[in-house]
N, C-alpha and C positions, 0 to 999 in steps of 0.2 A: 504493498501499499503506499509507502515512503517512498519507494521508488516511482510510482505512478504519478505520485504528488509534484516530487522534486522537477522531475521529467515534461509534466504541466505547467510548471511555474517557469522553466525555462523557455519554452514555447510561446509562453503569456510573452514572457520579455523580449524573445526575439521577432516576435510581431506586429510590436506595436511600430518600429516605421514602416511596416506594409498598411498597417490600419490608418497613419496618415497618408500614405501616398494612395489607398484606395478613395478614402475621403473625397480629395480633390478631384478625381475623376468621376466615381459616383454621383458627386454635385452636381456636373455636367449635363451627366444621364438624368438626374432626378429633373433638372427643366426640360431637358429634349422631351421626357417624358409627358410632362405636362403639356407641352406642345402638342405632341403625337394624340391629347383626350385622355391619355391615362390619368384614375384618380391617384391620390397618396396611397391607398390601399394597395391596388394592385401593383404601382411602383415599386412599394417595397416589398409587396411578397414577391415580384419576380425577381429581384437582386436578393434577398436571402436563399430562395430555392435554386436561382442558377449562377451566380458567382461567376459571371463570365463575362468581361467588358465590352470587347471584340461579340460576342456573341446577341447580345443585350442590345446593344446600339446598332446590329443589323437587323433583330427584331422590330426597333421601331422604328425602321424604313421600312422593312414590307408590313408594317400595321397600316403606316401611312400610306404604301399604296395597294393598300387594300389587295394584298396575296393571299394565295390559299393557303390552307395548313400543310396541306405537301410541300407548298414553297418553302414553308417557311421550315418545316422538317429537313428538308433537305440541305437547306442554308445552315442551320445548326451545326447537321449532322459534318457538314465539308469543314466549316469553321472550327466544333469543339473537337475535330478529332484526333489532334494531336494529344490531348488530356489522355486519352487512351495509349498512347505511346508512354507519355509519364508515368501513367500506370503500372506500366510493364516493369520501367525503368525503377521505380520506388522498391517493388515489390522485390525486389533483388536485394535493395536493403534492409526490409525488416526480416525477422527471426521467421524462418518455417514453420514452427508452431504456435505462430499466432492464430489466432481465433478469424472466421471468416467472417463475423460481425465485425472485429476492429477494421480487418481489411478494408470493407464495406465502407464504414463510417471514412477512414482517412481517405478513402477513392472519393466520395463526394466533395471532400475540401480540396482538392489539388486545383490548384490553381497556376499561371504562373509564375507567380513573384512563392508563392508557400513552397511549389516545387523546387524553385532555384534555392532555397535556403535549407530545406529537407536534402536535397541532395550532395549539397555542400558539408553538409555535419559529418562529422567524423564517425566510425564507428556503426553499428547495427541501429537500423531507425526504431524508435518507438513509439506505439501507436498514441501515448498520452502526450508527446513532445508534439504530434502534428495538433491533436486535441487542442494543445497549447497555443499554437497557430492559429487555428478556427476561430478561439475564441477571442482574441484579439483583434483580428484583423474583419471577420465577417462583419460584427458589428459595425465596424469604419466603413465598411461599404453600402449596408443598408438604411447607415443614419447620415451619410452623404446623399445617398438617393431620396430620403426623408426631407433633407433640408433644401435640396436642389427641387423638390415637388412645388414645396412652399414658398421659396423665394422667387419661382415661377407664375406664382399667384400673385404674390405680395410687390415684385417688384416692376418698376416702368418697363413697359414693352422693349425698350430701346436698348434698356443694360441687359436684359435678356436675350436680346439677338447678338449682345455684342457678347455674351458671355459664350454663347452657341458655338464660338468660335475656339474654345477650348478643346472643341471633340479635336479640331482638322491637327491643334497643335501636339496633341497627345498621339496622335498618327505620325508625322511627323517625326516627333521625337521616339518612336519606335521603329523607323527605317533608318533615321541619318547613322546615329550611331552603330552599328553592324556594316553597314556601309561603304563607309570612312575606308579606304585603301583597298577596300574590297569591289575591284573591275565588274566580276562577275555580278556580285549583289548587287551593283550599282545600275548594271546591262539592263539585269531583270525588273528592278523597280522603274526602268527608262522604258522598259516594253509594255510592262502593265498597265502604263501610265498610256501609251501608244495605242494600245489594243481596248482599254476601255473608252480613250476617244472616238475608235472607228464603230464601235457597239453604240455611241451615243449618236452618230452622225448619219452610218451607211442606213438608208431606210428601210430595208428589210429587216437588218438586225434590232434599231432603237424598236422595233415593234414588240422587241419580248420582253416581255415582264422583269422590274427589277431584281424579283428573286430568283429566277431562274437565271439572270445576266451576271448576279453573284455566285451563281454556282457553274455556270459555265467559264466563267472568265478563271476562276478560284484553280478549276480540272485542269484548265488548258494552259495556262501559265507554269502552275507548280509539274505540268505533265511533261511541257518544252524544255523545264530547268532542268528535270532527273533526267530527261534522257540527255540532256547534250552535257550537262555537269554534274554528273553524277557522284556525291562523296564518297569519299575512299572509306574503306572498312579499315581500323590500324586494331591488330590481334592486341589482347592484353595480356601482358606478359605477369604472372603469378611470382 
């Protein structure tokens, strides 16, 4: 029991920076959720049960475009498929005797940031350490969403519109650092922009719904990148 509490406390401590970062991003999500017509309860429920920034932002766009459930389901599957790989990776750090219930709960709380902290932790990963990460970080995501929805209702329209640009700043912050000094990644980003532009301007392609555009573009660009520039596997020497 003492070991569980100790690992949980360490997770809570390490999750505080994640909480602060989540609050800033989810605040913008809350504003956009309000603009998309979601109630505070619906927006907070989405954040509490999904915990995926890219997936939730994409969902708002699909909701605004009146996309079908099938489009939304496929889009979420493609966008969040990376979590399957993260789960497989973390499963190697968890003790083999860990119960399925613990594995299930740890998998629910996997995000890019929680995965990054967990995978860098030395030694075997204790489930209660991840519970601690989730305890401090997930409330930051949901609270930021709640505050964003309220701000969208209280702040003047001009300020709300100005704050919405934070979403684009977030995406730029995601792609710029890894693209620096990486000509292949920079080229893929430029190719993505070009293909997206063509999909918007060519009459036949522009008629495709926004939901399926996201799916097609993601699969197309990712497929081209994987085919032309495969990542070489490096054998780990024990």
